[in-house]
PyMOL commands that place a pseudoatom at each C-alpha (Angstrom):
pseudoatom trace, name=CA, resn=ALA, resi=1, chain=A, elem=C, hetatm=0, pos=[-25.614, -4.268, 11.404]
pseudoatom trace, name=CA, resn=MET, resi=2, chain=A, elem=C, hetatm=0, pos=[-24.651, -1.055, 12.527]
pseudoatom trace, name=CA, resn=LEU, resi=3, chain=A, elem=C, hetatm=0, pos=[-23.154, 0.749, 9.130]
pseudoatom trace, name=CA, resn=LEU, resi=4, chain=A, elem=C, hetatm=0, pos=[-20.186, 2.186, 9.827]
pseudoatom trace, name=CA, resn=PRO, resi=5, chain=A, elem=C, hetatm=0, pos=[-18.873, 5.480, 8.144]
pseudoatom trace, name=CA, resn=PRO, resi=6, chain=A, elem=C, hetatm=0, pos=[-16.166, 5.274, 5.371]
pseudoatom trace, name=CA, resn=ALA, resi=7, chain=A, elem=C, hetatm=0, pos=[-12.789, 6.142, 7.044]
pseudoatom trace, name=CA, resn=ARG, resi=8, chain=A, elem=C, hetatm=0, pos=[-11.766, 9.608, 6.570]
pseudoatom trace, name=CA, resn=ASN, resi=9, chain=A, elem=C, hetatm=0, pos=[-8.513, 8.933, 4.198]
pseudoatom trace, name=CA, resn=LEU, resi=10, chain=A, elem=C, hetatm=0, pos=[-6.274, 5.809, 3.320]
pseudoatom trace, name=CA, resn=HIS, resi=11, chain=A, elem=C, hetatm=0, pos=[-4.177, 6.245, 6.518]
pseudoatom trace, name=CA, resn=GLU, resi=12, chain=A, elem=C, hetatm=0, pos=[-6.995, 5.552, 8.834]
pseudoatom trace, name=CA, resn=TRP, resi=13, chain=A, elem=C, hetatm=0, pos=[-8.354, 3.117, 6.282]
pseudoatom trace, name=CA, resn=PHE, resi=14, chain=A, elem=C, hetatm=0, pos=[-5.224, 1.035, 6.739]
pseudoatom trace, name=CA, resn=ASN, resi=15, chain=A, elem=C, hetatm=0, pos=[-4.692, 1.549, 10.186]
pseudoatom trace, name=CA, resn=LEU, resi=16, chain=A, elem=C, hetatm=0, pos=[-8.397, -0.096, 11.063]
pseudoatom trace, name=CA, resn=GLY, resi=17, chain=A, elem=C, hetatm=0, pos=[-7.379, -3.126, 8.949]
pseudoatom trace, name=CA, resn=LEU, resi=18, chain=A, elem=C, hetatm=0, pos=[-8.625, -5.963, 6.849]
pseudoatom trace, name=CA, resn=ARG, resi=19, chain=A, elem=C, hetatm=0, pos=[-10.559, -8.684, 7.658]
pseudoatom trace, name=CA, resn=LEU, resi=20, chain=A, elem=C, hetatm=0, pos=[-11.525, -12.137, 6.133]
pseudoatom trace, name=CA, resn=ARG, resi=21, chain=A, elem=C, hetatm=0, pos=[-15.207, -13.113, 5.663]
pseudoatom trace, name=CA, resn=HIS, resi=22, chain=A, elem=C, hetatm=0, pos=[-17.150, -15.618, 4.240]
pseudoatom trace, name=CA, resn=ASN, resi=23, chain=A, elem=C, hetatm=0, pos=[-19.364, -14.412, 1.073]
pseudoatom trace, name=CA, resn=ALA, resi=24, chain=A, elem=C, hetatm=0, pos=[-22.532, -16.495, 1.582]
pseudoatom trace, name=CA, resn=ARG, resi=25, chain=A, elem=C, hetatm=0, pos=[-22.753, -16.001, 5.473]
pseudoatom trace, name=CA, resn=ASP, resi=26, chain=A, elem=C, hetatm=0, pos=[-21.432, -12.162, 5.276]
pseudoatom trace, name=CA, resn=LYS, resi=27, chain=A, elem=C, hetatm=0, pos=[-20.018, -12.678, 8.622]
pseudoatom trace, name=CA, resn=PRO, resi=28, chain=A, elem=C, hetatm=0, pos=[-15.849, -12.643, 9.993]
pseudoatom trace, name=CA, resn=LEU, resi=29, chain=A, elem=C, hetatm=0, pos=[-14.600, -16.102, 9.731]
pseudoatom trace, name=CA, resn=GLN, resi=30, chain=A, elem=C, hetatm=0, pos=[-13.748, -18.027, 12.941]
pseudoatom trace, name=CA, resn=ARG, resi=31, chain=A, elem=C, hetatm=0, pos=[-11.541, -20.514, 14.004]
pseudoatom trace, name=CA, resn=GLY, resi=32, chain=A, elem=C, hetatm=0, pos=[-13.035, -23.997, 13.266]
pseudoatom trace, name=CA, resn=ASP, resi=33, chain=A, elem=C, hetatm=0, pos=[-14.196, -22.739, 9.615]
pseudoatom trace, name=CA, resn=ALA, resi=34, chain=A, elem=C, hetatm=0, pos=[-11.592, -24.718, 7.788]
pseudoatom trace, name=CA, resn=ARG, resi=35, chain=A, elem=C, hetatm=0, pos=[-13.991, -26.311, 5.781]
pseudoatom trace, name=CA, resn=ILE, resi=36, chain=A, elem=C, hetatm=0, pos=[-14.930, -23.806, 3.777]
pseudoatom trace, name=CA, resn=ASN, resi=37, chain=A, elem=C, hetatm=0, pos=[-14.283, -23.407, 0.220]
pseudoatom trace, name=CA, resn=VAL, resi=38, chain=A, elem=C, hetatm=0, pos=[-11.589, -20.749, -0.392]
pseudoatom trace, name=CA, resn=GLY, resi=39, chain=A, elem=C, hetatm=0, pos=[-14.163, -19.520, -3.646]
pseudoatom trace, name=CA, resn=ASP, resi=40, chain=A, elem=C, hetatm=0, pos=[-16.317, -18.263, -0.798]
pseudoatom trace, name=CA, resn=ILE, resi=41, chain=A, elem=C, hetatm=0, pos=[-13.755, -16.383, 1.392]
pseudoatom trace, name=CA, resn=MET, resi=42, chain=A, elem=C, hetatm=0, pos=[-13.449, -12.756, 0.805]
pseudoatom trace, name=CA, resn=MET, resi=43, chain=A, elem=C, hetatm=0, pos=[-11.424, -9.692, 2.571]
pseudoatom trace, name=CA, resn=ASP, resi=44, chain=A, elem=C, hetatm=0, pos=[-12.615, -6.074, 2.952]
pseudoatom trace, name=CA, resn=GLY, resi=45, chain=A, elem=C, hetatm=0, pos=[-11.723, -3.538, 4.961]
pseudoatom trace, name=CA, resn=ASN, resi=46, chain=A, elem=C, hetatm=0, pos=[-13.070, -2.848, 8.883]
pseudoatom trace, name=CA, resn=ARG, resi=47, chain=A, elem=C, hetatm=0, pos=[-14.430, 0.063, 7.841]
pseudoatom trace, name=CA, resn=PRO, resi=48, chain=A, elem=C, hetatm=0, pos=[-15.731, 1.172, 4.344]
pseudoatom trace, name=CA, resn=LEU, resi=49, chain=A, elem=C, hetatm=0, pos=[-13.001, 2.853, 2.011]
pseudoatom trace, name=CA, resn=PRO, resi=50, chain=A, elem=C, hetatm=0, pos=[-12.590, 6.732, 2.094]
pseudoatom trace, name=CA, resn=GLU, resi=51, chain=A, elem=C, hetatm=0, pos=[-15.048, 8.830, -0.370]
pseudoatom trace, name=CA, resn=GLY, resi=52, chain=A, elem=C, hetatm=0, pos=[-13.620, 8.910, -3.622]
pseudoatom trace, name=CA, resn=TYR, resi=53, chain=A, elem=C, hetatm=0, pos=[-12.252, 5.085, -3.681]
pseudoatom trace, name=CA, resn=GLU, resi=54, chain=A, elem=C, hetatm=0, pos=[-13.827, 1.766, -4.674]
pseudoatom trace, name=CA, resn=ILE, resi=55, chain=A, elem=C, hetatm=0, pos=[-12.783, -1.899, -4.746]
pseudoatom trace, name=CA, resn=ALA, resi=56, chain=A, elem=C, hetatm=0, pos=[-11.347, -2.256, -8.690]
pseudoatom trace, name=CA, resn=THR, resi=57, chain=A, elem=C, hetatm=0, pos=[-13.680, -4.261, -10.418]
pseudoatom trace, name=CA, resn=TRP, resi=58, chain=A, elem=C, hetatm=0, pos=[-11.414, -6.511, -11.645]
pseudoatom trace, name=CA, resn=SER, resi=59, chain=A, elem=C, hetatm=0, pos=[-9.774, -7.484, -8.246]
pseudoatom trace, name=CA, resn=SER, resi=60, chain=A, elem=C, hetatm=0, pos=[-10.025, -10.862, -6.688]
pseudoatom trace, name=CA, resn=PRO, resi=61, chain=A, elem=C, hetatm=0, pos=[-11.934, -11.414, -3.449]
pseudoatom trace, name=CA, resn=LEU, resi=62, chain=A, elem=C, hetatm=0, pos=[-9.022, -12.074, -1.521]
pseudoatom trace, name=CA, resn=ILE, resi=63, chain=A, elem=C, hetatm=0, pos=[-6.852, -9.462, -2.883]
pseudoatom trace, name=CA, resn=PRO, resi=64, chain=A, elem=C, hetatm=0, pos=[-9.578, -6.468, -2.722]
pseudoatom trace, name=CA, resn=LEU, resi=65, chain=A, elem=C, hetatm=0, pos=[-7.128, -3.938, -5.073]
pseudoatom trace, name=CA, resn=ILE, resi=66, chain=A, elem=C, hetatm=0, pos=[-8.554, -0.637, -4.577]
pseudoatom trace, name=CA, resn=ARG, resi=67, chain=A, elem=C, hetatm=0, pos=[-8.893, 2.163, -7.395]
pseudoatom trace, name=CA, resn=HIS, resi=68, chain=A, elem=C, hetatm=0, pos=[-8.938, 5.952, -6.865]
pseudoatom trace, name=CA, resn=LYS, resi=69, chain=A, elem=C, hetatm=0, pos=[-12.225, 7.126, -8.792]
pseudoatom trace, name=CA, resn=SER, resi=70, chain=A, elem=C, hetatm=0, pos=[-10.671, 10.240, -10.288]
pseudoatom trace, name=CA, resn=THR, resi=71, chain=A, elem=C, hetatm=0, pos=[-7.214, 9.685, -11.412]
pseudoatom trace, name=CA, resn=GLY, resi=72, chain=A, elem=C, hetatm=0, pos=[-7.586, 5.554, -11.838]
pseudoatom trace, name=CA, resn=ILE, resi=73, chain=A, elem=C, hetatm=0, pos=[-4.572, 4.647, -9.598]
pseudoatom trace, name=CA, resn=VAL, resi=74, chain=A, elem=C, hetatm=0, pos=[-4.288, 1.095, -8.178]
pseudoatom trace, name=CA, resn=ILE, resi=75, chain=A, elem=C, hetatm=0, pos=[-3.492, 0.667, -4.730]
pseudoatom trace, name=CA, resn=TRP, resi=76, chain=A, elem=C, hetatm=0, pos=[-2.410, -2.183, -2.733]
pseudoatom trace, name=CA, resn=PRO, resi=77, chain=A, elem=C, hetatm=0, pos=[-4.886, -2.870, -0.476]
pseudoatom trace, name=CA, resn=VAL, resi=78, chain=A, elem=C, hetatm=0, pos=[-2.119, -3.636, 2.597]
pseudoatom trace, name=CA, resn=ARG, resi=79, chain=A, elem=C, hetatm=0, pos=[0.223, -0.910, 4.085]
pseudoatom trace, name=CA, resn=PHE, resi=80, chain=A, elem=C, hetatm=0, pos=[3.984, -2.486, 3.879]
pseudoatom trace, name=CA, resn=ASP, resi=81, chain=A, elem=C, hetatm=0, pos=[5.513, -1.849, 7.320]
pseudoatom trace, name=CA, resn=LEU, resi=82, chain=A, elem=C, hetatm=0, pos=[9.208, -0.824, 7.212]
pseudoatom trace, name=CA, resn=LEU, resi=83, chain=A, elem=C, hetatm=0, pos=[9.502, -0.111, 10.947]
pseudoatom trace, name=CA, resn=PRO, resi=84, chain=A, elem=C, hetatm=0, pos=[11.115, -3.848, 11.817]
pseudoatom trace, name=CA, resn=LEU, resi=85, chain=A, elem=C, hetatm=0, pos=[14.068, -3.051, 9.431]
pseudoatom trace, name=CA, resn=TYR, resi=86, chain=A, elem=C, hetatm=0, pos=[14.748, 0.498, 11.219]
pseudoatom trace, name=CA, resn=ASP, resi=87, chain=A, elem=C, hetatm=0, pos=[14.362, -1.508, 14.478]
pseudoatom trace, name=CA, resn=TYR, resi=88, chain=A, elem=C, hetatm=0, pos=[16.448, -4.123, 13.405]
pseudoatom trace, name=CA, resn=ILE, resi=89, chain=A, elem=C, hetatm=0, pos=[19.765, -1.635, 11.980]
pseudoatom trace, name=CA, resn=GLU, resi=90, chain=A, elem=C, hetatm=0, pos=[18.714, 0.893, 15.140]
pseudoatom trace, name=CA, resn=GLY, resi=91, chain=A, elem=C, hetatm=0, pos=[19.097, -2.142, 17.845]
pseudoatom trace, name=CA, resn=VAL, resi=92, chain=A, elem=C, hetatm=0, pos=[15.823, -1.660, 19.120]
pseudoatom trace, name=CA, resn=ARG, resi=93, chain=A, elem=C, hetatm=0, pos=[13.539, -4.502, 19.925]
pseudoatom trace, name=CA, resn=PRO, resi=94, chain=A, elem=C, hetatm=0, pos=[9.940, -4.640, 18.561]
pseudoatom trace, name=CA, resn=ASN, resi=95, chain=A, elem=C, hetatm=0, pos=[7.429, -2.596, 20.674]
pseudoatom trace, name=CA, resn=GLN, resi=96, chain=A, elem=C, hetatm=0, pos=[10.480, -0.984, 23.084]
pseudoatom trace, name=CA, resn=ASP, resi=97, chain=A, elem=C, hetatm=0, pos=[10.229, 2.227, 20.785]
pseudoatom trace, name=CA, resn=ILE, resi=98, chain=A, elem=C, hetatm=0, pos=[6.592, 3.695, 20.590]
pseudoatom trace, name=CA, resn=ARG, resi=99, chain=A, elem=C, hetatm=0, pos=[6.103, 6.128, 17.973]
pseudoatom trace, name=CA, resn=GLY, resi=100, chain=A, elem=C, hetatm=0, pos=[3.189, 7.097, 15.653]
pseudoatom trace, name=CA, resn=MET, resi=101, chain=A, elem=C, hetatm=0, pos=[2.878, 5.865, 12.476]
pseudoatom trace, name=CA, resn=THR, resi=102, chain=A, elem=C, hetatm=0, pos=[2.425, 8.033, 9.472]
pseudoatom trace, name=CA, resn=THR, resi=103, chain=A, elem=C, hetatm=0, pos=[1.418, 6.269, 6.011]
pseudoatom trace, name=CA, resn=VAL, resi=104, chain=A, elem=C, hetatm=0, pos=[3.591, 7.475, 2.560]
pseudoatom trace, name=CA, resn=PHE, resi=105, chain=A, elem=C, hetatm=0, pos=[3.007, 6.399, -0.839]
pseudoatom trace, name=CA, resn=HIS, resi=106, chain=A, elem=C, hetatm=0, pos=[5.415, 5.158, -3.369]
pseudoatom trace, name=CA, resn=TYR, resi=107, chain=A, elem=C, hetatm=0, pos=[3.236, 5.530, -7.310]
pseudoatom trace, name=CA, resn=THR, resi=108, chain=A, elem=C, hetatm=0, pos=[4.783, 3.411, -9.594]
pseudoatom trace, name=CA, resn=SER, resi=109, chain=A, elem=C, hetatm=0, pos=[4.114, 1.563, -13.294]
pseudoatom trace, name=CA, resn=ALA, resi=110, chain=A, elem=C, hetatm=0, pos=[2.089, -1.613, -13.577]
pseudoatom trace, name=CA, resn=GLY, resi=111, chain=A, elem=C, hetatm=0, pos=[5.053, -3.492, -14.167]
pseudoatom trace, name=CA, resn=GLY, resi=112, chain=A, elem=C, hetatm=0, pos=[6.734, -1.817, -11.007]
pseudoatom trace, name=CA, resn=PHE, resi=113, chain=A, elem=C, hetatm=0, pos=[3.784, -2.667, -8.706]
pseudoatom trace, name=CA, resn=SER, resi=114, chain=A, elem=C, hetatm=0, pos=[4.059, -6.483, -9.772]
pseudoatom trace, name=CA, resn=ARG, resi=115, chain=A, elem=C, hetatm=0, pos=[7.283, -6.491, -8.780]
pseudoatom trace, name=CA, resn=LEU, resi=116, chain=A, elem=C, hetatm=0, pos=[6.403, -4.508, -5.440]
pseudoatom trace, name=CA, resn=VAL, resi=117, chain=A, elem=C, hetatm=0, pos=[3.945, -6.860, -4.312]
pseudoatom trace, name=CA, resn=ALA, resi=118, chain=A, elem=C, hetatm=0, pos=[5.059, -10.287, -5.489]
pseudoatom trace, name=CA, resn=PRO, resi=119, chain=A, elem=C, hetatm=0, pos=[5.179, -13.015, -2.737]
pseudoatom trace, name=CA, resn=PRO, resi=120, chain=A, elem=C, hetatm=0, pos=[8.245, -12.940, -0.701]
pseudoatom trace, name=CA, resn=GLN, resi=121, chain=A, elem=C, hetatm=0, pos=[11.061, -14.660, -2.539]
pseudoatom trace, name=CA, resn=GLU, resi=122, chain=A, elem=C, hetatm=0, pos=[11.654, -16.999, 0.575]
pseudoatom trace, name=CA, resn=PHE, resi=123, chain=A, elem=C, hetatm=0, pos=[10.372, -17.666, 3.940]
pseudoatom trace, name=CA, resn=TYR, resi=124, chain=A, elem=C, hetatm=0, pos=[11.201, -15.403, 6.429]
pseudoatom trace, name=CA, resn=GLN, resi=125, chain=A, elem=C, hetatm=0, pos=[11.824, -15.976, 10.237]
pseudoatom trace, name=CA, resn=GLU, resi=126, chain=A, elem=C, hetatm=0, pos=[11.970, -12.473, 11.273]
pseudoatom trace, name=CA, resn=GLN, resi=127, chain=A, elem=C, hetatm=0, pos=[9.781, -9.435, 10.270]
pseudoatom trace, name=CA, resn=TRP, resi=128, chain=A, elem=C, hetatm=0, pos=[12.647, -7.380, 9.470]
pseudoatom trace, name=CA, resn=GLU, resi=129, chain=A, elem=C, hetatm=0, pos=[13.836, -9.525, 6.875]
pseudoatom trace, name=CA, resn=PHE, resi=130, chain=A, elem=C, hetatm=0, pos=[10.382, -8.853, 4.688]
pseudoatom trace, name=CA, resn=ALA, resi=131, chain=A, elem=C, hetatm=0, pos=[10.972, -5.323, 5.349]
pseudoatom trace, name=CA, resn=GLU, resi=132, chain=A, elem=C, hetatm=0, pos=[14.144, -5.536, 4.189]
pseudoatom trace, name=CA, resn=GLU, resi=133, chain=A, elem=C, hetatm=0, pos=[13.032, -6.918, 0.534]
pseudoatom trace, name=CA, resn=ILE, resi=134, chain=A, elem=C, hetatm=0, pos=[10.615, -4.531, 0.214]
pseudoatom trace, name=CA, resn=TRP, resi=135, chain=A, elem=C, hetatm=0, pos=[13.060, -1.844, 0.881]
pseudoatom trace, name=CA, resn=ASP, resi=136, chain=A, elem=C, hetatm=0, pos=[15.328, -3.514, -1.942]
pseudoatom trace, name=CA, resn=ARG, resi=137, chain=A, elem=C, hetatm=0, pos=[12.545, -3.467, -3.991]
pseudoatom trace, name=CA, resn=LEU, resi=138, chain=A, elem=C, hetatm=0, pos=[11.572, 0.318, -3.709]
pseudoatom trace, name=CA, resn=GLU, resi=139, chain=A, elem=C, hetatm=0, pos=[15.333, 0.827, -4.475]
pseudoatom trace, name=CA, resn=ASP, resi=140, chain=A, elem=C, hetatm=0, pos=[15.218, -1.027, -7.545]
pseudoatom trace, name=CA, resn=ASP, resi=141, chain=A, elem=C, hetatm=0, pos=[11.655, 0.710, -8.971]
pseudoatom trace, name=CA, resn=PHE, resi=142, chain=A, elem=C, hetatm=0, pos=[13.412, 4.273, -8.063]
pseudoatom trace, name=CA, resn=GLU, resi=143, chain=A, elem=C, hetatm=0, pos=[16.370, 2.993, -9.811]
pseudoatom trace, name=CA, resn=ARG, resi=144, chain=A, elem=C, hetatm=0, pos=[14.026, 1.754, -13.123]
pseudoatom trace, name=CA, resn=HIS, resi=145, chain=A, elem=C, hetatm=0, pos=[11.946, 4.456, -13.236]
pseudoatom trace, name=CA, resn=GLY, resi=146, chain=A, elem=C, hetatm=0, pos=[14.499, 7.179, -12.336]
pseudoatom trace, name=CA, resn=ILE, resi=147, chain=A, elem=C, hetatm=0, pos=[13.073, 8.878, -9.546]
pseudoatom trace, name=CA, resn=PRO, resi=148, chain=A, elem=C, hetatm=0, pos=[15.083, 11.640, -8.074]
pseudoatom trace, name=CA, resn=ASP, resi=149, chain=A, elem=C, hetatm=0, pos=[16.395, 11.938, -4.301]
pseudoatom trace, name=CA, resn=VAL, resi=150, chain=A, elem=C, hetatm=0, pos=[14.772, 14.186, -1.982]
pseudoatom trace, name=CA, resn=SER, resi=151, chain=A, elem=C, hetatm=0, pos=[17.238, 17.233, -2.071]
pseudoatom trace, name=CA, resn=GLY, resi=152, chain=A, elem=C, hetatm=0, pos=[18.899, 17.447, 1.371]
pseudoatom trace, name=CA, resn=ALA, resi=153, chain=A, elem=C, hetatm=0, pos=[17.650, 13.961, 2.680]
pseudoatom trace, name=CA, resn=PRO, resi=154, chain=A, elem=C, hetatm=0, pos=[20.149, 11.643, 4.308]
pseudoatom trace, name=CA, resn=GLU, resi=155, chain=A, elem=C, hetatm=0, pos=[21.671, 9.116, 2.478]
pseudoatom trace, name=CA, resn=TYR, resi=156, chain=A, elem=C, hetatm=0, pos=[19.770, 5.862, 1.853]
pseudoatom trace, name=CA, resn=SER, resi=157, chain=A, elem=C, hetatm=0, pos=[16.330, 7.659, 2.257]
pseudoatom trace, name=CA, resn=LEU, resi=158, chain=A, elem=C, hetatm=0, pos=[13.438, 6.476, 0.206]
pseudoatom trace, name=CA, resn=SER, resi=159, chain=A, elem=C, hetatm=0, pos=[11.629, 9.160, -2.244]
pseudoatom trace, name=CA, resn=LEU, resi=160, chain=A, elem=C, hetatm=0, pos=[8.211, 8.564, -1.100]
pseudoatom trace, name=CA, resn=VAL, resi=161, chain=A, elem=C, hetatm=0, pos=[5.308, 10.758, -1.496]
pseudoatom trace, name=CA, resn=ALA, resi=162, chain=A, elem=C, hetatm=0, pos=[3.128, 11.548, 1.784]
pseudoatom trace, name=CA, resn=ALA, resi=163, chain=A, elem=C, hetatm=0, pos=[0.048, 12.503, -0.465]
pseudoatom trace, name=CA, resn=GLU, resi=164, chain=A, elem=C, hetatm=0, pos=[-2.399, 9.697, -0.824]
pseudoatom trace, name=CA, resn=PRO, resi=165, chain=A, elem=C, hetatm=0, pos=[-3.950, 9.532, -4.476]
pseudoatom trace, name=CA, resn=MET, resi=166, chain=A, elem=C, hetatm=0, pos=[-7.007, 11.542, -3.168]
pseudoatom trace, name=CA, resn=SER, resi=167, chain=A, elem=C, hetatm=0, pos=[-4.860, 14.556, -2.870]
pseudoatom trace, name=CA, resn=PHE, resi=168, chain=A, elem=C, hetatm=0, pos=[-4.858, 14.583, -6.747]
pseudoatom trace, name=CA, resn=THR, resi=169, chain=A, elem=C, hetatm=0, pos=[-7.578, 15.540, -9.272]
pseudoatom trace, name=CA, resn=LYS, resi=170, chain=A, elem=C, hetatm=0, pos=[-5.479, 14.215, -12.111]
pseudoatom trace, name=CA, resn=ARG, resi=171, chain=A, elem=C, hetatm=0, pos=[-2.525, 11.253, -12.761]
pseudoatom trace, name=CA, resn=GLU, resi=172, chain=A, elem=C, hetatm=0, pos=[-0.240, 14.117, -14.405]
pseudoatom trace, name=CA, resn=ALA, resi=173, chain=A, elem=C, hetatm=0, pos=[-0.427, 15.558, -11.008]
pseudoatom trace, name=CA, resn=VAL, resi=174, chain=A, elem=C, hetatm=0, pos=[0.990, 12.757, -9.259]
pseudoatom trace, name=CA, resn=ALA, resi=175, chain=A, elem=C, hetatm=0, pos=[4.009, 12.367, -11.894]
pseudoatom trace, name=CA, resn=GLN, resi=176, chain=A, elem=C, hetatm=0, pos=[4.885, 15.616, -10.922]
pseudoatom trace, name=CA, resn=ALA, resi=177, chain=A, elem=C, hetatm=0, pos=[5.243, 14.964, -6.961]
pseudoatom trace, name=CA, resn=VAL, resi=178, chain=A, elem=C, hetatm=0, pos=[7.041, 11.961, -7.916]
pseudoatom trace, name=CA, resn=PHE, resi=179, chain=A, elem=C, hetatm=0, pos=[9.464, 13.279, -10.125]
pseudoatom trace, name=CA, resn=ARG, resi=180, chain=A, elem=C, hetatm=0, pos=[9.443, 16.560, -8.219]
pseudoatom trace, name=CA, resn=ALA, resi=181, chain=A, elem=C, hetatm=0, pos=[9.062, 18.424, -11.970]
pseudoatom trace, name=CA, resn=ASP, resi=182, chain=A, elem=C, hetatm=0, pos=[6.453, 20.620, -13.334]
pseudoatom trace, name=CA, resn=ASP, resi=183, chain=A, elem=C, hetatm=0, pos=[6.990, 19.079, -16.359]
pseudoatom trace, name=CA, resn=GLU, resi=184, chain=A, elem=C, hetatm=0, pos=[3.339, 18.824, -17.913]
pseudoatom trace, name=CA, resn=ASN, resi=185, chain=A, elem=C, hetatm=0, pos=[4.632, 15.634, -20.197]
pseudoatom trace, name=CA, resn=LEU, resi=186, chain=A, elem=C, hetatm=0, pos=[5.828, 13.484, -17.489]
pseudoatom trace, name=CA, resn=GLY, resi=187, chain=A, elem=C, hetatm=0, pos=[4.094, 9.961, -18.511]
pseudoatom trace, name=CA, resn=PRO, resi=188, chain=A, elem=C, hetatm=0, pos=[0.909, 9.254, -16.353]
pseudoatom trace, name=CA, resn=GLY, resi=189, chain=A, elem=C, hetatm=0, pos=[1.184, 5.523, -16.830]
pseudoatom trace, name=CA, resn=ARG, resi=190, chain=A, elem=C, hetatm=0, pos=[4.803, 5.720, -14.814]
pseudoatom trace, name=CA, resn=VAL, resi=191, chain=A, elem=C, hetatm=0, pos=[2.271, 6.288, -11.820]
pseudoatom trace, name=CA, resn=GLY, resi=192, chain=A, elem=C, hetatm=0, pos=[-1.004, 4.526, -12.255]
pseudoatom trace, name=CA, resn=HIS, resi=193, chain=A, elem=C, hetatm=0, pos=[-0.166, 2.165, -9.390]
pseudoatom trace, name=CA, resn=CYS, resi=194, chain=A, elem=C, hetatm=0, pos=[0.549, 2.687, -5.474]
pseudoatom trace, name=CA, resn=VAL, resi=195, chain=A, elem=C, hetatm=0, pos=[1.648, 1.120, -2.151]
pseudoatom trace, name=CA, resn=ALA, resi=196, chain=A, elem=C, hetatm=0, pos=[1.446, 2.282, 0.797]
pseudoatom trace, name=CA, resn=LEU, resi=197, chain=A, elem=C, hetatm=0, pos=[4.319, 2.193, 3.518]
for i in range(1, 197): cmd.bond("trace and resi %d" % i, "trace and resi %d" % (i + 1))
show_as sticks, trace
zoom trace
């Protein structure tokens, strides 16, 4: 098998997606593989992670948490998509409005991370309903941690960070970006986890 080069950044890695594969056979799962023991299944990226990232040693094979080596920030391996909510609110039919996607990040505490990545509260018929639940979870996390609004941003904006963990050399710098402050004493534990959107 040809070895693919690592993705250049998390945006590219998320765009390339994840795949389920069988541990022992080291190949992607196919339809009809239903008799495989769940313990033999793992998920990984379609390309290796960018330099500076690794799969966290404590994560499960089905949820390969990503860890940024120099800051220790733990990243959820699936990018949440809020576009269905925007499309629903704006009255746009899915795929009618083709727009470029960029990846932004929300840095949070371990507790905030657990709340953000918890299973949905109910089964949703529409993608926008799950996107709305994620939006609400994000707003709750901003309020819980006292993350300030972005000055001059429209009402109902989310205070997300455009820089991925590899953009930072230490967690204190992440805290400064999230809380928009130069205070060196911001708690690095408040930004030890992140989700991509």
